[in-house]
VOGU-3710 file (C-alpha; in Angstrom, 3 decimals, decimal comma):
1> mfnlcsstwp> 19,634/-9,005/0,499  16,114/-8,445/-0,845  14,824/-5,540/-2,906  11,314/-5,212/-1,561  8,399/-2,829/-1,507  5,281/-3,762/0,452  2,867/-2,723/-2,292  4,625/-4,326/-5,283  6,302/-7,327/-3,667  4,444/-10,423/-4,916
11> ksqlradway> 2,650/-12,183/-2,050  4,225/-15,569/-2,849  7,695/-13,983/-2,907  6,926/-12,171/0,349  6,025/-15,452/2,050  9,140/-17,182/0,709  11,491/-14,347/1,694  9,817/-13,967/5,086  10,196/-17,719/5,719  13,893/-17,535/4,733
21> lrsgdtlvvw> 14,704/-15,227/7,666  16,044/-17,046/10,730  16,579/-16,153/14,371  19,654/-13,949/14,646  19,153/-12,432/11,157  18,480/-8,737/10,673  16,111/-7,469/8,011  17,563/-4,242/6,572  15,372/-1,859/4,578  16,206/1,451/2,921
31> kldrlgrsms> 13,108/3,193/4,330  10,351/2,197/6,730  7,744/2,389/3,971  9,521/-0,461/2,140  8,173/-2,913/4,724  4,754/-1,564/5,719  1,872/0,291/4,119  0,926/2,003/7,374  2,465/2,483/10,790  0,172/-0,159/12,311
41> hliekvgela> 1,123/-2,636/9,547  4,801/-1,846/10,087  4,514/-2,315/13,856  2,784/-5,656/13,304  5,539/-6,838/10,931  8,410/-5,712/13,180  6,659/-7,307/16,173  6,429/-10,550/14,219  10,148/-10,321/13,427  10,958/-9,686/17,103
51> trgigfrslt> 9,020/-12,755/18,276  11,050/-14,835/15,808  14,308/-13,348/17,131  14,939/-11,360/13,940  16,229/-7,800/14,102  15,077/-4,893/11,949  17,032/-1,933/10,592  15,867/1,030/8,560  18,791/2,893/7,010  17,041/6,200/6,225
61> enidtttsgg> 15,372/6,604/9,637  18,400/5,128/11,458  16,295/2,652/13,443  17,852/-0,588/14,640  15,638/-2,812/16,791  18,607/-5,001/17,728  19,631/-2,244/20,171  17,626/-1,147/23,191  17,702/2,488/21,991  16,461/1,508/18,538
71> mlvfnifgsl> 13,664/-0,565/20,027  12,720/2,387/22,251  12,506/4,717/19,236  10,445/2,185/17,310  8,042/1,717/20,240  7,681/5,499/20,563  6,742/5,607/16,867  4,170/2,897/17,555  2,710/4,815/20,489  2,488/7,988/18,407
81> aqferdlire> 0,759/6,088/15,604  -1,796/4,673/18,059  -2,321/8,145/19,544  -2,944/9,552/16,054  -5,484/6,792/15,262  -7,295/7,484/18,540  -7,410/11,232/17,810  -8,822/10,615/14,336  -11,480/8,289/15,772  -12,455/10,840/18,464
91> rthaglkaar> -12,673/13,683/15,939  -14,745/11,566/13,580  -17,212/10,633/16,328  -17,425/14,249/17,516  -18,057/15,456/13,958  -20,766/12,853/13,353  -22,429/13,725/16,666  -22,380/17,453/15,856  -23,834/16,766/12,400  -26,644/14,647/13,887
101> ergrpggrrp> -27,431/17,430/16,380  -27,721/19,854/13,442  -30,172/17,468/11,798  -27,764/16,026/9,231  -27,760/12,242/9,509  -24,648/10,382/8,428  -24,303/8,278/5,340  -25,069/8,813/1,705  -28,166/10,615/0,550  -30,760/8,211/-0,817
111> vvtpdklrka> -30,647/7,760/-4,584  -34,362/7,017/-4,742  -36,113/10,165/-3,534  -39,792/10,069/-2,549  -40,619/11,786/-5,867  -38,685/9,185/-7,899  -40,311/6,401/-5,899  -43,770/7,819/-6,661  -42,915/8,074/-10,388  -41,510/4,531/-10,358
121> rehiasgltv> -44,749/3,200/-8,855  -46,702/5,010/-11,587  -44,473/3,497/-14,299  -44,827/0,012/-12,814  -48,611/0,413/-12,490  -48,749/1,390/-16,180  -47,080/-1,896/-17,139  -43,337/-1,184/-17,129  -40,956/-3,589/-15,422  -38,882/-2,415/-12,468
131> reaaarlkig> -35,812/-2,463/-14,719  -37,527/-0,230/-17,303  -38,857/2,146/-14,640  -35,380/2,418/-13,110  -33,842/3,129/-16,519  -36,361/5,907/-17,214  -35,633/7,514/-13,842  -31,869/7,056/-14,296  -31,444/5,056/-11,096  -30,164/1,543/-10,524
141> ktalykalea> -32,660/-1,303/-10,554  -31,221/-2,666/-7,303  -31,699/0,695/-5,588  -35,292/0,825/-6,827  -36,001/-2,739/-5,690  -34,625/-1,909/-2,221  -36,663/1,302/-1,984  -39,853/-0,492/-3,043  -39,161/-3,288/-0,561  -38,444/-0,845/2,280
151> tekntksqrs> -41,675/1,089/1,734  -43,607/-2,184/1,503  -42,215/-3,285/4,880  -43,106/0,095/6,426  -46,653/-0,148/5,070  -47,072/-3,701/6,422  -45,741/-2,769/9,870  -48,072/0,260/10,032  -51,040/-1,949/9,085  -50,185/-4,500/11,766
161> rsvrs> -49,893/-1,730/14,385  -53,287/-0,295/13,439  -54,904/-3,757/13,610  -53,528/-4,281/17,144  -54,777/-0,881/18,339
//
């Protein structure tokens, strides 16, 4: 009998206890959440047990995969979990599409605004380092480096297009 919780069970202990289970054994847990952090994780773990010939019982939810009825209930839970994941994915995509159509692109807003970039260039031209310019503008030096690099690439690509024309 093991006292386990998926989030606090040490990984080395988990591997040792998991390896101890043999075909014909039944892993008994108080609640489903003792074995898995999410329904998909739980389904993966119970599937792994099943392929090794090990049963699974959850006392609180009254699920016993050693019986055909218990396995049916567990598989229904798995199907419902997959259905929920698919719904979330569809809603997320629909929301992102609607936002794009309204002119709101996804992702974070840029930290380095065009105004801050202009001020940073002025600071750098006056002799400050990128680190000092970033500190004065209260932005990260990495963000400033990336913004400077991105605008440099855009300028170079525009120049090469105008030369080809």
